[in-house]
N, C-alpha and C positions, 0 to 999 in steps of 0.2 A: 713115564712124564709127570714131574710134578711141578707145581707153583706155588709161590708164596706169596701171601698179600697180609701184607699191614692188617692187624686185627681180624682177619679173617683165621689164616693159619695156613699149612701144608695143604694144598688140594693134589690128589696122586687119583689117577685112573689104570685100573686092572680087569684083565677081562673078567665079563661077570659068568659065574657059574650058578647054570640054571636052578641045578638041585640044592646048591650051598646056602645060595643067596633067595632061594624061593619066599622062605617066608617075612624078609625085610621087604619086597618087592612087592608080595602081595598086600603088604600093610601101606605102604606107597601109592598103588595104583588101586585101591578102593577107598582110599580116605576122600572125604568130599573135595577139598583143592586139588586132589587130581580129575577132577570130572573132565578135562579134557582128554586125560588119556584115552578116557571109553571103555573102561575096563571095570568102574564100580561094582558088577554084580559079580565078575571074576570068584570064583572059588581059587584055594592054592593049587590044584591040579592044574586050574587053567594058567594060571602063572608060567607054572610050571613047564607044562605044554608050549606056551608062546615062547617062551625062551631057550627052551630045547630045538625049537623051529630053528628060530634064528639063527641058534649056533651051527645050526649043521645047513645054513644056508651061506654060498660064498659072495652073496651080493648086499648081505644084512648081516652088521654087528652089533653086539653090543657091551658096553662096558661099565663099571661099576666104578661111582666116583668116591674116592674116601677125601675126609677133612680131619688132617691130625690121625689118620690110620682106622676112623669110625666110618663104617660107610654112610654117606649123606646124599648121594647124586645119582642118577640112572643118565648113561648117554648112550644114545644108538647111533648109529651114521649105515649110508646105505647108498647104492649104485642107484639111482634114477633113472638108467635109461633099463634096468631091469625091474626095478621096486617102488610103489609106492606112487610114481610120478608118469607111470608109463603111457602115453598117449595125450598127457595133459600138458607136455610143452615138449621142446626141443631140445634134448641134453645136448652139452658142448663135452669135448674133452676134458677132463679136471673137473668136471661137477662132482658134486657128492651130496647126498641128503643127510639129515641132522635131525633130531628129536633130543630131547633132554629133560628130567624132572625133577625136581630135588625135594627130597623127602621134607615130609611135614612137621612141624616141631613146634612144641608148646614156650620156645622159647625162642624168637627168629633172631637174627642174626643181621644189624643195617648192612647192607653191600653184599650180602653171602649171595644171592641171587646171580647177581651181575658178575660176582667173581667166577662164579660156577660156569656160566656162559663164556667169560672170555676165556677162562681155561679150556673149555672145550674147543674153541675157535683155533685156540693156540695148539692145541694138538692136533686139529684136521689140517692147520695150515703146514705145521713140522713136516709134514710128508711133502717132498715136492712136487709130487705129479697134483694136487690140489690144487686148483687153481680157480674156483667158485664154491660156495658153500648154498646150498638149498634150502628153502625151508618152507613149509605148508601148514602154518596151523591154522587154527577155527577162527573165522573170520571176529566171532564173539569176541575171541582172548586176548583183549586189548593190554593185557598186563604183558604177556608176552610181547605183543607189537613191541611196546616203547623198549621191553630189554634188547629188542631184535634191534631195534633202530640204535640203543646205543653202541652196538658192536658193530655198527656199519651195515646192515641190510638195508635194501630198496625194495619197497615192494613192487612188483610189478601190474600183479591182478587180480583177482578173485578167479578161482576154480572150484569148478564142482567136483569133490570124488563122489566115492559111493557112500561113504559114512559121515561128508560134512563139508560144508561151504568152507572153502581154503583161501588165503591170502598168499599168495605165490610170491616169495622172494629171495632173494639174492643177495651174497656178499663176496665180494672178490677180497683177495688178498689184500691188494692196496686200500679199496675202502674199510675194512679191519684195521689194519696197520695205522689209519690215518684216524679212523673212531679212537682207539683205545690212547693214541699220544698224545691226541686232544685234553 
């Protein structure tokens, strides 16, 4: 899957290779701007291990996002009936959970992060079985709340996870299409 955004370039997704991509991921998840990813103190081996576990998990998947062929973001999607949100809400058929992380850069491109979340959502909704995307960002992550709202997410309530207080939010296919066509 690829999307082209004026001024941004071509965004594509490919399966993440936990060993080949570990150095890039390590630099991204330990960067101060990735504090909400909660891997600030991770060693390279920790990142490799975490993503090897995801690669082996039938309910959790990681994809590497490329901008014009260069690694630029990370996307994870998971089945909330089996991972992350088990017991915290009642999943519906067609629900998929999502996380994304944009690589830190010294030269930010205006609109890039919004293009990334739009590409991620487009990828998820390309699967006709997906009816609703679920996210659970930290309640303090106001920047991602604004991005989520821009692509159609509607907050439902705060939930307490073992690692954080999170804002449980949902985006239906219809809400996404309405938000990105506006």
